[in-house]
C-alpha positions, -999 to +999 in steps of 0.1 A: +123-427+351+089-423+335+079-397+361+110-377+353+103-378+316+067-368+321+075-339+343+103-327+320+079-329+290+052-310+311+076-282+320+088-278+284+052-277+270+037-255+297+050-222+283+034-230+249+000-233+266+005-201+285+013-181+253-020-178+234-013-167+199-038-147+178-043-162+143-062-157+111-064-178+079-087-153+062-065-122+061-067-101+030-039-086+009-046-064-021-020-051-044-023-026-073+003-019-099-019+002-122-007+031-143-032+059-152-048+056-186-042+019-188-061-012-177-063-017-139-037-042-126-051-052-092-055-085-073-067-097-039-058-127-018-084-135+009-067-166+023-036-151+040-024-166+072-011-143+100+000-152+135+007-127+163+023-135+196+006-109+219+032-113+246+062-104+224+046-085+195+062-110+171+042-113+139+044-136+109+024-139+077+022-162+047+004-156+014+003-182-014+010-164-047-016-185-066-042-172-041-042-137-058-073-132-079-075-107-108-106-094-127-090-106-159-079-143-160-051-136-184-035-111-160-036-138-133-019-162-156+008-137-166+013-128-129+019-164-119+039-175-149+059-144-159+062-121-130+063-139-096+069-173-111+047-189-085+057-225-094+092-217-084+084-192-057+050-203-043+047-180-013+055-146+001+063-144+038+068-117+064+084-122+098+088-092+122+079-075+153+054-047+163+072-020+182+059-013+217+030-037+213+008-042+244-024-061+239-039-048+272-036-012+259-055-018+227-089+000+224-116+002+198-098+033+184-071+024+160-036+034+170-005+036+147+022+010+153+055+005+136+062-030+123+097-040+113+107-072+097+118-092+067+096-096+036+105-126+014+091-125-021+103-141-054+132-157-036+146-124-023+144-110+013+143-074+022+140-055+055+109-034+056+093-010+080+056-003+078+030+016+098-002-003+107-034+008+124-042-017+152-073-019+173-094-043+194-129-052+182-156-077+191-142-099+163-105-098+176-075-077+169-076-058+136-044-048+117-047-026+087-018-012+067-009+004+033+026+004+020+046+002-012+068-025-026+093-020-054+095-049-079+132-042-085+139-050-048+127-086-055+141-091-090+106-092-105+112-083-142+087-063-161+091-068-198+097-036-218+066-043-240+043-037-209+066-014-188+045+016-196+013-002-185+026-016-152+040+003-122+072-009-105+059+007-073+032-017-061+007-004-036-001-031-010-030-031+014-034-056+042-064-063+064-062-089+091-086-098+120-068-121+144-086-142+170 
């Protein structure tokens, strides 16, 4: 009986050892919601986790909202308390798939890939499609992308008193090196 259990457990866990996942815990996400002629509204989070299954092209990412740092401390406070309500919604996640991903075909020259998936932010989930530049380097697999997120899609309210100083179209940049 013990042998049967051991071999069953071995067969179940074997595929997990065969599938090596690429990971980072130091991914960078920058966003900017600045409007010309007003103070810069920009933040960076350098502790973003991202996992890529190179066999299937499945990718997942998690960013803690309190990990975003602003130049102005008061902006950071307003961001966490009034906009993303990070005590109630502490993280943003993305789960998706890189179309036609093949690790063996990556080179040191970045190639455009389409990534489709679900972005969850502020308690709302939205299907998104982005383009990312992906390449292989000595440090691992680099994924870089620029895309726009609309605050209305995630029910993030911008008070009328600051609506002229803050864009609803938020420019997002991500930079991941997975190993």
